[in-house]
N, C-alpha and C positions, 0 to 999 in steps of 0.2 A: 788500300791505304793511300789517301792523298800526298802528293809530294807538293809541299808548300812553296817550292822554288818554281814551279811550273804553273802558269796561269790555267785556270779551267775557263771553258767556253761559256759565254753568257750572251743573252739576246737583249737588245733594247726593246722594251714594250710600250715605252711612253716618254714623251718629251715636253717639257714645259719650259718656256723662255720666261726667266725671272726678271731679267734686265737685259740690257743690250749685249752683255758679255758674260751672263751667267745662266746656266740652264739646269733644270732638275731632271735626272734620268730616273725612269722606273727600270729596273733591271731584273731579269729572271734567269737563275742559273739553268743551264742545259741538263745537268745530270744529278743534282742534289738539291734538297730543300736548304734554304739560307736561313740563318739566324744569327743574331748579334746581340751584345749587351749594349746599352747606352753608353756612348763614349768611345766604343771601338772604332775602327777604320779598316778600310780595304785598299789594295793596290790594284789600280785599273790599268789594264793595257789597252792602249788603241793602236792597232796594228798598223805599221807604217808611221807612226808618230812616236811612241815610247810609252812608258810607265810612270805613274805618279800615284802618291797617297791621297785619299779623300775620306771623310768621315761618312759614316752610315748616317744618313738623316732620320730614316724611317725604316722599320721592317713590316711588310705588309703580311701578316701572319696567315691571312686566309689562304694565299696561293704560293708562299714561299718566296716571294720576289721582295725586293728592296729599293730604296731611293737614295741617290745621292746628289747634292748639289754643287756644281763645279763651275769655278770661274776661270775664264780664259786668261792665263797669265805666262805662258811659255810655249815653246814648240809643242809638247806633249799634249797640255790642256787646250791649246788651240785647235787640236783636231776634234774637239766636242762639236764645234760648229758644223761639221761635216757628217755627223751621225744622223741616220734616220731611223725610223720605226723599222725594226728587223735586222738592224745592223749587229754584226757580231763584235764582241770584244772580249777580253780576258780579264779575269777576276783571281785574285790571291786574298786569302783570308776569310774571316775577319782576323784582326791581329789587336794586341794591346790590351790594357787594363781599361775597365769601365768606371763609371761614377759609383761612389760608395752608397748606394741607396739604403743599405741597412743602417749605416752610421747617420745618414741624414734623416731617418725617422724621428719625428716628434720635434724637429727643428724647423725654423723659419728658413726658407730657401730664396736667396736673392741670386739672379742670374743676370749678369752685365756681359753684354756682347757688342761687337763692332763688325759693321759689313758682312761678310759672309760667314762670319764667326757664329751667326745665329744657326748656320745649318749644324754646326757640330753638337749644339746643345738641344736640337729639335727633339731627338729621341729621348733624351732626359725630360724634357718638358711633357712628352706624351706619357713616359713612366709614371711621372709625378701625377698627372691627371687621373691615371687608371687607379690609383691608390690615394687619391686626394686627401681622405681622412686620416692618412697615416702621417701627414707633415703639418707644419704650422703655416704661417703666412708664405705666399709665393708671389715673388715679384720679378718681373722681367723689365731690364732696362737696356735699351738697344738704341745704337747711334749708327748713322750712315753719312756719307759724304752729301748726298743730295736725295730728296724724295725719290727719284727715279732709280737709286741705287738700293733702295730697300727691297728685300726679298720676301716671299711668303705673304704678299700684300693682301691676297684673298683668304687668307687663314682666320681662325677665330681669335688670335691674338691682337688683331687690328679692330676687333668689334668689341667695343665696351660692355655691350649688353651681354655677349657670350663670356667674356672674361669675368665679370661680376657673377654671372650664373655659375661659372666654374669655380670661383674661389681665388681668383688670379687677378693681380694689379700689373698692367703693362703700359709702359712710358717709353716714348720715342723722341729722338732728337736728331737733327741734320747740321752739317757743317754749313751749307749752302742752300737756303731755301728757295723755292721758285714762287711764283706769284700765286698759287694755289695753296701753298703749305701754310697751315694754321696751327701747327704744333710748336713744340720747343726748338730752339736753335742754340747750338753751342755743342761743348764736348759732352760725352756721356757721363762724366763725373760731375757735370752741373744737375743731372737729374736726381743726385741725392740730395738736393735741397729741395725736391718737389714731391718727396714722400718720406715717409719715416723708415730709417734705416738704423737698426738696434743691433749691437754686436752680442747682446746677452746670451741668446740661444739660438745662433744662426750659422749657416754655412753659406759661403758666397762662392759662385762658380763663374769664372770669366774665361772668355775666348774672343780673340780679335787680334789686330795687329800687335806685334811685340811691345811697341811703345805704348800703345793703349794700356796693355795689360800690366805694364810696369806702373803706370801712374795711377791706374785704379787700384792697384795693390796697395800702393803708397797711401792713397787717400783713405782707403778703408783702415789701415793701421793707424792713421791719424784720428779715425774715430774709434778706435778702441779694439779693433779686430786684431785677433792672434794670427800667427802664421799658420796655425793648425785649422784656421777657420776658413781659409782662402784656397781654392782649388782652380788650377789654371788648366786649360786644354791646349797641348802644344801640337797639335797633329800636324800643322804645316811644316815642321822642321824634320819629317822623316824622309826615306828614300827606300831602303831595301826591306823596311818593315820587320826584319828578323834579327836585328842586332848584329849583323855580319859587317856591314860597310863602315860603322863608325860615324856616319854623316850626321847623325842626329844627336849626338852627344852634347848633353847640357852638364858640365861638370863631370861628375862620374856616373851621371844617370843616362841610360839609353832610353830616349823618349819612346821608341817603338815597343819595347820591353816592359821597361818600368812605367811608362805612361801609355798613352799620351795625357792621361788625367794624372796630374801631379800635384800636392800640396806645395803651395808657395814656400813652405819652410825648408822644403827639400831641395830647392833650386834658386833660393833668394839671391845669394851671393853673385851667382852666374847670371841671372836675369837681370839684376840692377847693374852688372858690368857690361853685358852684352848690348842690351837695348837702350 
């Protein structure tokens, strides 16, 4: 029986630089097959640096490995730049609740993300694609600070031919364009005016900086969405991952146990006050 307080050893099997400070790691557990539900997270230990939570971006079922996308933002995560193929790290988890795929069936799904928040919904997008006929319209609205800050740029979501073929619409915007950027400029909420967003039979998933999630949620409510139609991914607020430390409390909710996937209505008052 695994002791979830103790990291299990894992190996780095692949490294991809997404931006100057964001890397996607392919990780293989040493002693077990790994699986996780879309929306769950793991605790990563970089020996000599520390431990931190990160979303499971994808599970590679063919060999039991998985991928995470990590931004260098502090002492522990800064150690990611020193990792090499074959490096040993520690993994605890997966932890937390995933996205309500059964409840989402038959509904239009709008996914709104900012920055590295796209990584937290990447496994959700994959799950929706695998069962595309079970859901209604599928739209991704994603924003980043600059074009260079976009992650997963070589994936199908940036290829209109591929998104059209798979029954998905993807829109992108940046705060600060460069001379080569020909897309939208402005806040991600401005993308609501670039496509049809209807509250009739829809669920919206949001992940990004706290202030972004707050204003996106408020804009959606102005458009007629109810608090039970808006789902937030709060993965960046966790620490121990097991409900012990209390660091991730939002009101009476422990994000690591009750989330990280939470309905806006469950934490609305706290989110509006904190962010």
